[in-house]
PALUM-601450 format. One record per residue: residue in one letter; x, y, z of N, C-alpha, C in turn. Coordinates in steps of 0.1 Angstrom, whole numbers, padded with zeros to 4 digits, always signed. Atoms other than C-alpha are relative to their C-alpha. Last residue first. Layout:
N
aXYZXYZXYZ...
REM end
This chain:
322
r+0011-0004+0010+1189+1052+1033-0006-0013-0006k+0013+0004-0005+1208+1039+1063-0011+0003-0009k+0001+0015-0001+1242+1040+1046-0013-0005+0005v+0000+0006+0013+1236+1076+1035-0001-0016+0001w+0013-0002+0006+1228+1087+1070-0002-0007-0014t+0009+0010-0007+1259+1072+1085-0014+0001-0007t-0005+0013+0005+1281+1092+1060-0009-0011+0006f+0007+0003+0012+1258+1122+1068+0005-0013-0006d+0013+0005-0003+1270+1121+1104-0007-0004-0013k-0002+0013-0006+1306+1124+1093-0014-0006+0003l-0002+0009+0011+1295+1153+1071+0002-0014+0005v+0013+0003+0006+1281+1170+1102+0002-0010-0011e+0007+0009-0009+1315+1168+1119-0014-0004-0005q-0006+0013+0001+1332+1182+1088-0007-0010+0010v+0006+0006+0012+1308+1212+1088+0006-0015-0002l+0014+0004-0003+1318+1219+1124-0007-0007-0012g-0001+0011-0009+1355+1219+1114-0014-0005+0004t-0001+0012+0008+1347+1241+1084+0002-0013+0009n-0014+0006-0001+1335+1268+1108+0000-0013-0008y+0000+0013-0005+1303+1286+1096+0014-0006+0000t-0012+0007+0006+1301+1323+1093+0000-0013+0007k-0008+0008-0009+1266+1339+1099+0012-0006-0007e-0012-0007-0005+1252+1367+1079+0008-0007+0010n+0003-0005-0014+1219+1348+1076+0011+0008+0006n+0003-0014+0001+1218+1340+1039-0003+0007+0013m+0006-0004-0012+1216+1303+1046-0004+0015+0000r+0013+0005+0000+1223+1294+1010-0008+0005+0013l+0008-0008+0010+1253+1317+1008-0014-0005+0000e+0002-0014-0005+1267+1302+1040-0008+0008-0009f+0009+0001-0011+1262+1267+1027-0003+0013+0006q+0013+0001+0007+1279+1276+0994-0011-0001+0011r+0004-0013+0005+1309+1288+1015-0014-0001-0007t+0003-0008-0012+1311+1255+1035-0005+0014-0005f+0012+0005-0006+1309+1234+1003-0005+0009+0012i+0011-0003+0009+1335+1254+0985-0013-0003+0006g+0001-0014+0000+1359+1252+1015-0012+0005-0009l+0006-0003-0012+1353+1215+1019-0002+0015+0001l+0014+0003+0001+1359+1210+0982-0007+0004+0013k+0007-0008+0010+1392+1229+0983-0015-0003+0000d+0002-0013-0005+1404+1214+1016-0008+0009-0010s-0005-0010+0009+1398+1179+1002-0003+0014+0006n-0014+0002+0003+1395+1150+1025+0006+0010-0009m-0008-0002-0012+1362+1160+1040+0015+0000-0002i+0000-0015-0004+1346+1165+1006+0009+0002+0012t-0007-0008+0010+1357+1131+0994+0000+0014+0003e-0015+0002-0002+1348+1114+1026+0007+0008-0010a-0005-0008-0011+1312+1128+1024+0015-0001+0002d+0001+0007-0013+1305+1114+0990+0006+0008+0011f-0013+0006-0005+1301+1139+0963-0003-0008+0012g-0003+0012+0006+1267+1146+0945+0014-0007+0004m-0013-0001+0006+1264+1183+0952+0005-0013-0006e+0000-0006+0013+1227+1179+0957+0013+0002-0007a+0006+0009+0010+1228+1154+0985+0001+0006-0014f-0008+0012+0001+1253+1175+1005-0006-0009-0011l-0012-0004+0008+1234+1207+0999+0009-0012-0003r+0005-0003+0014+1202+1191+1011+0012+0003-0009k+0003+0013+0006+1219+1177+1042-0004+0002-0014l-0013+0007+0002+1234+1211+1051-0002-0013-0007e-0006-0006+0011+1199+1226+1046+0014-0005-0003l+0007+0005+0011+1184+1201+1070+0006+0006-0013y-0003+0014+0002+1210+1208+1096-0007-0005-0013e-0014+0001+0005+1207+1246+1093+0004-0015-0003n-0001-0007+0013+1169+1246+1096+0014-0002-0006a+0006+0010+0009+1169+1221+1126+0001+0006-0015d+0014+0003-0002+1194+1243+1145-0006-0009-0011l+0009+0000+0011+1231+1240+1145-0014-0002+0004t+0005-0013+0005+1252+1252+1174-0010-0001-0011g-0003-0012-0008+1265+1224+1197-0007+0013-0005f-0013-0005+0003+1266+1196+1171+0003+0013+0007l-0008+0009+0007+1229+1192+1175+0013+0006-0004t-0012+0002-0007+1215+1214+1202+0010-0009-0008e-0006-0013-0002+1187+1229+1181+0013-0001+0008r-0011-0002+0009+1181+1194+1169+0006+0014+0002h-0008-0010-0005+1160+1187+1200+0012+0003-0009e-0014+0004+0002+1147+1154+1187+0010+0011+0004g-0007+0006-0012+1114+1160+1204+0014-0003-0002k-0002-0010-0010+1101+1183+1177+0008-0005+0012l-0010-0008+0006+1105+1155+1152+0004+0012+0009e-0013+0007-0001+1087+1131+1174+0011+0009-0005k-0003+0000-0014+1057+1155+1176+0014-0006+0003l-0005-0014-0003+1058+1160+1139+0004+0002+0014r-0013-0003+0006+1056+1123+1133+0006+0013+0003k-0010+0008-0007+1029+1118+1158+0013+0002-0006k-0001-0007-0013+1008+1145+1142+0011-0006+0008t-0007-0012+0003+1014+1128+1108+0003+0009+0013n-0013+0004+0001+1002+1095+1123+0010+0012-0004n-0005+0003-0013+0970+1111+1135+0015-0004-0001v-0001-0012-0007+0963+1127+1101+0007-0002+0014y-0011-0008+0005+0971+1096+1082+0002+0013+0008d-0013+0007-0003+0948+1076+1104+0012+0007-0005e-0003-0003-0014+0920+1102+1102+0013-0007+0004s-0002+0011-0008+0921+1099+1064+0004+0004+0015i+0013+0006-0003+0904+1127+1045+0002-0012+0010d+0001+0013+0005+0937+1147+1046-0014-0006+0004f+0013+0005-0001+0945+1184+1050+0001-0015-0005g+0003+0012+0008+0978+1199+1059-0014-0005+0001c+0014+0004-0001+0989+1233+1072-0002-0011-0010y+0005+0010+0009+1024+1245+1078-0015-0002+0003g+0012+0005-0005+1043+1275+1092-0005-0011-0009r+0013-0004+0006+1078+1279+1081-0012-0005+0008g+0005-0012-0006+1110+1277+1101-0012+0006-0006l-0005-0012+0007+1128+1253+1078-0006+0013+0006q-0014+0000-0002+1123+1223+1101+0006+0013-0006m-0003-0003-0014+1086+1230+1103+0015+0001+0002a+0003-0014-0003+1083+1233+1065+0003+0003+0015a-0010-0009+0005+1101+1200+1060-0002+0015+0003s-0013+0003-0007+1079+1181+1084+0011+0009-0005a+0001-0006-0013+1047+1197+1071+0013-0001+0007t+0001-0015+0002+1055+1188+1035+0001+0007+0013t-0013-0005+0003+1065+1153+1046+0001+0015-0003g-0004-0012-0008+1032+1146+1064+0014+0005-0004s-0010+0004-0010+1027+1110+1051+0005+0012+0008g-0006+0013+0001+0995+1120+1032+0009-0003+0012n-0011+0002-0010+0989+1157+1036+0007-0013-0001f+0000+0014-0001+0969+1161+1004+0011-0004+0009p+0014+0004+0000+0959+1198+1005-0001-0015+0001d+0001+0013+0007+0995+1207+1015-0014-0005+0001l+0012+0008-0001+0998+1244+1026+0002-0013-0009v-0001+0010+0011+1030+1262+1035-0012-0009+0001l+0008+0012-0003+1026+1293+1057+0000-0008-0013d+0011+0002+0010+1054+1319+1057-0008-0012+0003g+0012-0005-0005+1074+1325+1089-0012-0001-0009p+0003+0004-0013+1107+1320+1072-0012+0007+0006n-0009-0006-0009+1104+1328+1035-0004-0005+0014s+0006-0005-0012+1088+1308+1007+0011+0006+0009s+0012-0007+0003+1095+1297+0971-0008+0005+0013a+0000-0009+0012+1131+1286+0971-0012+0009+0000a-0010-0009-0001+1134+1271+1006+0000+0011-0011i+0004-0009-0011+1100+1254+1004+0011+0011+0001i+0011-0008+0004+1108+1239+0970-0004+0010+0010r-0004-0009+0011+1143+1227+0979-0012+0009-0003a-0008-0011-0006+1130+1214+1013+0005+0009-0011l+0009-0010-0005+1103+1194+0995+0008+0012+0006l+0007-0006+0012+1129+1176+0975-0009+0011+0005l-0009-0009+0005+1149+1170+1007-0005+0007-0013e+0000-0012-0008+1120+1154+1024+0009+0011-0006p-0013-0002-0008+1116+1129+0997+0000+0013+0007m-0010-0009+0006+1079+1124+0987+0013+0001+0008q-0006-0011-0007+1060+1094+1001+0010+0008-0008c-0009-0008+0008+1038+1066+0989+0004+0013+0007p-0005+0007+0011+1018+1038+1006+0010+0007-0009h+0006-0007+0012+1015+1054+1040+0006-0007-0012w+0015+0000+0000+1019+1036+1074-0006+0007-0012g+0006+0013+0005+1055+1026+1068-0015+0000+0000q+0011+0002-0010+1068+1062+1070-0008-0012-0004r+0014+0005+0004+1100+1059+1050-0009-0001+0012e+0010-0012+0001+1130+1081+1061-0014-0005-0002k+0003-0004-0013+1150+1050+1072-0010+0011+0000f-0006-0012-0005+1148+1038+1037-0004+0003+0014t-0011+0003-0008+1140+1001+1031+0006+0013+0006g+0004+0006-0013+1105+1008+1018+0011-0003+0010c+0003+0015+0001+1118+1031+0991-0003-0005+0014v-0001+0005-0014+1116+1069+0992-0004-0014+0000r+0013+0004-0006+1122+1077+0955+0002-0005+0014a+0005+0013+0003+1157+1091+0950-0015-0001+0005y+0009+0005-0010+1164+1128+0949-0006-0013-0003t-0007+0003-0012+1194+1140+0930-0008-0006+0011n-0003+0014+0000+1179+1139+0895+0009-0004+0012w-0005+0002-0013+1160+1171+0892+0003-0015+0002v+0000+0014-0002+1156+1181+0856+0006-0003+0013d+0013+0004-0002+1147+1218+0855-0002-0015-0001d+0009+0000+0012+1182+1230+0859-0013-0006+0004p+0003+0014+0005+1200+1240+0891-0009+0001-0012m+0013+0005-0003+1212+1276+0893-0002-0014-0005k+0009+0000+0012+1249+1281+0894-0014-0004+0005g+0005+0013+0005+1273+1290+0922-0010+0002-0012v+0012+0004-0008+1278+1322+0942-0006-0013-0006a-0004+0003-0013+1314+1327+0929-0012-0004+0009n+0007-0009-0009+1303+1325+0893+0002-0004+0014a+0011+0005-0008+1330+1307+0875-0006+0010+0008r+0013-0006+0004+1350+1327+0850-0012-0005+0008k+0002-0014-0006+1382+1320+0869-0013+0006-0004d+0002-0010+0010+1379+1283+0859-0003+0013+0007n-0007-0012-0005+1393+1259+0885+0000+0012-0010y-0008-0007+0010+1381+1231+0862+0008+0012+0005i-0009+0008+0007+1366+1206+0887+0011+0008-0008l-0003+0012-0006+1346+1221+0915+0011-0008-0007q-0006-0001-0013+1344+1257+0905+0006-0013+0005r-0011-0010+0001+1339+1254+0868+0007+0002+0014d-0012+0008+0003+1319+1223+0876+0012+0009-0002s-0001+0005+0014+1294+1246+0893+0012-0008-0002p-0013-0002+0006+1287+1249+0930+0001-0006-0014l-0010+0011-0002+1250+1249+0936+0014+0004-0005r-0013+0001+0008+1224+1276+0939+0009-0011+0004v-0001+0012+0008+1191+1267+0956+0012-0001-0009a+0003+0012-0008+1187+1291+0986+0002-0013-0009h-0012+0004-0008+1205+1320+0969-0002-0013+0007e-0010+0007+0008+1178+1320+0942+0012-0004+0008n-0013-0002-0007+1151+1328+0968+0011-0008-0008f-0010+0010+0005+1120+1331+0947+0013+0003+0005t-0013+0003-0008+1090+1348+0962+0008-0011-0008f+0000+0013-0007+1064+1362+0938+0013-0001+0007e-0002-0002-0014+1054+1395+0920-0001-0014+0007k-0010-0010-0003+1059+1395+0882+0003+0001+0015e-0012+0004+0007+1040+1364+0869+0011+0010+0003d-0004-0012+0007+1013+1368+0896+0014-0002-0007k+0013-0008+0003+0995+1337+0907+0003+0012-0008v+0002-0012-0009+1026+1315+0904-0013+0006-0004f+0008-0011+0004+1030+1279+0890+0001+0012+0010y-0003-0012-0008+1058+1254+0893-0008+0011-0005f+0003-0013+0005+1046+1221+0879+0003+0011+0010i+0003-0010-0010+1064+1189+0890-0003+0013-0007h+0000-0014+0004+1064+1159+0867-0004+0009+0012a+0013-0007-0002+1074+1124+0877+0001+0014-0005h+0001-0014-0002+1103+1102+0866-0015+0003+0003s-0009-0004-0011+1117+1067+0864-0001+0015+0001r+0003-0014-0004+1093+1047+0842+0009+0004+0012a+0004-0002-0014+1108+1016+0828-0002+0015+0003f-0011-0005-0008+1108+1013+0790-0005+0004+0014k-0003-0014+0004+1080+0991+0777+0011+0005+0009n+0002-0002+0014+1070+0954+0777+0001+0015-0004k-0004+0012+0008+1083+0940+0810-0001+0004-0015t+0010+0004+0010+1083+0970+0834+0005-0011-0008q-0004+0009+0010+1102+0982+0865-0012-0005-0009q+0010+0011+0001+1091+1012+0884+0003-0009-0012g+0012-0001+0009+1121+1034+0889-0008-0012+0001f+0010+0010-0004+1146+1030+0918-0014+0002-0007t-0004+0013+0001+1164+1062+0909-0011-0009+0006y-0004+0006-0012+1145+1094+0903+0007-0014-0003h-0006+0013+0004+1141+1119+0876+0006-0007+0012w-0006+0007-0011+1118+1147+0888+0004-0014-0005i+0000+0015+0000+1110+1166+0856+0008-0005+0012i-0011+0008-0005+1101+1202+0862-0001-0015-0002w+0005+0013+0000+1077+1223+0841+0012-0009+0003n-0008+0012+0004+1088+1257+0852-0009-0012-0001r-0013-0005+0001+1073+1292+0855+0010-0011-0004c-0009+0011-0001+1037+1283+0847+0014+0005-0002h-0011-0002+0009+1014+1313+0853+0011-0011+0003l-0013+0002-0005+0981+1306+0870+0010+0002-0011g-0007-0013-0001+0948+1321+0858+0014-0001+0006l+0003-0006-0013+0926+1291+0865+0008+0013+0002d+0014-0004+0000+0927+1281+0828-0005+0007+0013e+0001-0012+0009+0965+1281+0829-0015+0005+0000g-0006-0011-0006+0964+1257+0858-0001+0013-0007i+0009-0004-0010+0939+1235+0841+0006+0012+0007l+0011-0008+0007+0961+1234+0810-0010+0005+0010r-0006-0012+0005+0992+1222+0830-0011+0009-0006v-0002-0009-0011+0971+1198+0850+0006+0013-0005h+0012-0005-0005+0958+1182+0818+0002+0010+0011a+0004-0011+0010+0993+1179+0803-0014+0006+0005a-0008-0012-0001+1004+1160+0834-0004+0011-0009y+0009-0013-0001+0974+1137+0836+0009+0012+0000e+0014+0002+0006+0988+1102+0825-0008+0014+0000d+0001-0002+0014+1025+1111+0830-0015+0001-0005g-0006+0010+0009+1024+1114+0868-0003+0003-0015i+0010+0008+0007+1018+1145+0890+0007-0010-0010a-0007+0013+0005+1035+1167+0914-0011-0009-0006i+0008+0012+0001+1020+1202+0918+0008-0011-0006y-0007+0011+0006+1037+1234+0930-0009-0013+0000f+0008+0012-0001+1018+1266+0937+0007-0011-0008s-0005+0010+0010+1035+1299+0944-0008-0013+0003g-0003+0014-0004+1020+1329+0963+0004-0009-0012t-0014+0002+0003+1022+1366+0955+0004-0014+0002p-0003-0006+0013+0984+1371+0954+0014-0002-0005k-0002-0015+0000+0980+1348+0984+0003+0005-0014l-0014-0004+0003+0967+1312+0977+0001+0016+0000v-0006-0003-0013+0934+1304+0994+0014+0004-0002h+0008-0008-0008+0913+1304+0962+0007+0005+0013v-0002-0013+0006+0941+1289+0941-0008+0011+0008c-0013-0004-0004+0939+1259+0964+0003+0014-0005a+0000-0002-0015+0902+1255+0960+0013+0005+0005s+0007-0013-0002+0906+1259+0922-0001+0003+0015m-0009-0011+0004+0932+1231+0922-0006+0014+0002w-0010-0002-0010+0909+1209+0942+0010+0011-0003d+0006-0004-0013+0879+1214+0919+0011+0003+0011r+0003-0015+0002+0899+1212+0886-0005+0005+0014t-0013-0007+0000+0914+1178+0898-0003+0015-0001w-0005-0001-0014+0879+1166+0908+0013+0007+0000h+0009-0009-0007+0866+1173+0873+0005+0002+0014l-0004-0013+0005+0897+1156+0858-0009+0011+0006y-0013-0003-0005+0892+1125+0879+0003+0015-0004k+0003-0003-0014+0854+1124+0870+0013+0004+0007n+0007-0013-0001+0863+1127+0833-0003+0004+0015k-0008-0011+0004+0889+1099+0835-0007+0014+0002k+0002-0003+0015+0868+1075+0854+0007+0013-0003l+0012-0006+0004+0883+1070+0889-0001+0000-0015k+0002+0005+0014+0910+1047+0901-0014+0005-0004d-0009-0007+0010+0926+1059+0933-0001-0006-0014k-0001+0009+0012+0897+1051+0956+0008+0006-0011y+0002-0005+0013+0904+1071+0988+0001-0011-0011l+0013-0005+0003+0900+1056+1022-0003+0004-0014d+0009+0007-0009+0930+1035+1032-0014+0004-0002y+0001-0008-0012+0951+1043+1001-0011-0006+0009q+0009+0005-0010+0960+1015+0977+0000+0009+0013y-0007+0002-0013+0975+1031+0947-0011-0004+0010g+0004+0011-0007+0954+1025+0915+0008-0003+0013i-0007+0012+0006+0968+1048+0889-0002-0012+0009n+0011+0007+0007+0946+1079+0895+0006-0012-0007f-0003-0001+0014+0977+1100+0904-0011-0007-0009p+0000+0014+0006+0966+1107+0939+0001+0001-0015p+0013+0007-0001+0975+1143+0947+0001-0014-0004d-0004+0013+0006+1010+1156+0955-0012-0008+0001a+0010+0010+0001+1002+1193+0962+0006-0013-0007f-0006+0011+0007+1026+1220+0974-0011-0011+0000v+0008+0013+0000+1010+1253+0981+0009-0010-0007l-0004+0010+0009+1030+1284+0991-0009-0012+0002d-0010-0006+0008+1021+1317+1008+0006-0010-0011a-0012+0009+0003+0988+1303+1020+0010+0008-0008f-0009+0002-0012+0962+1325+1038+0013-0007-0003p-0012+0008+0002+0938+1339+1011+0009-0001+0012e-0011-0008+0005+0905+1353+1025+0013-0009-0002k+0004-0013+0005+0870+1340+1031+0012+0008-0006v-0009-0011-0005+0877+1303+1035-0003+0013-0007k+0007-0008-0009+0847+1281+1027+0008+0012+0006s+0009-0008+0008+0862+1266+0995-0008+0010+0010l-0007-0012+0005+0892+1255+1016-0010+0009-0007l-0005-0009-0010+0871+1231+1037+0006+0013-0005e+0011-0005-0008+0850+1214+1010+0005+0011+0010i+0009-0008+0009+0878+1211+0985-0011+0006+0009c-0006-0013+0002+0903+1200+1012-0009+0009-0009d-0002-0002+0014+0881+1172+1024+0005+0014-0003g+0012-0005+0008+0886+1166+1061+0004+0002-0015c+0006+0012+0006+0911+1157+1089-0013+0006-0007i+0015+0000-0001+0932+1188+1096-0006-0012-0007i+0003+0011+0009+0969+1190+1103-0014-0004+0002q+0011+0009-0003+0975+1224+1119+0000-0011-0011n-0006+0011-0007+1006+1246+1121-0011-0010+0005k-0015+0000-0002+0987+1277+1110+0004-0012+0009f-0006+0010+0009+0951+1270+1099+0015-0002+0003k+0006+0013-0004+0933+1288+1127+0005-0011-0008r-0007+0006-0012+0957+1318+1124-0006-0014+0002m+0009+0000-0012+0945+1327+1089+0006-0008+0011
REM end
């Protein structure tokens, strides 16, 4: 629905989405409060278990209500309620395609048990046969290509597995961090989900807008966005964040790259796991990197390795500022 496209709305997602008459979202990403005591400005993140589960079913149901028949629904959640979310999704008629483990660095340190360094991401679809999944947008160069020079290597790369360990938690010292919100998902993780499970022009819904990362990634990737949050402060700060992002004029970055291309180059760089200098100093790695980027973009364009090198130099600075 047009009234929701590219809007960040202050209000309760259950109340507002339940009133919608027809589905409008092609992709939903939800990172709800985990019920572990985070200090949000309005929401109390420590409910009785039954009340939290009842609320979880209500917001998931509201999202399913507005999700198109071919839509996808991703949910990030902690250990305490992961199994419940999996079962609620099934009860609501969703089909679970992956139970993803997001393994991150900078885990939460503990004294009397093993430190936690992961979260769960459920990947649901409404229809188990009809859905969007752009496999070209997530493939990575394999070790057969990068290390072993194995002729059996698939020229288009390999599919990543369901343990995602290339995205660090967004710590307080990271340049990416929005200081006005207590927790924040990595933009590149959202970019993977959005690139895989939506197409340019689709609408991506985040029922818990928070720091606005879903909207930020969607906008850069040429998707429409819609976010809900009960906090007027979070809504206003997200609008400011998006306005500043639009003002960066990335369509002129390095002469030819638009925001979509720049973000996808950064994502590929992070996921390959090599430092920029190693790629730049190897004709083989630079060629593989550039070719994989072309495959991911899937836009019939050819990218010059010289241009890619210039962007990699910029990523060297980006890594230092993380």
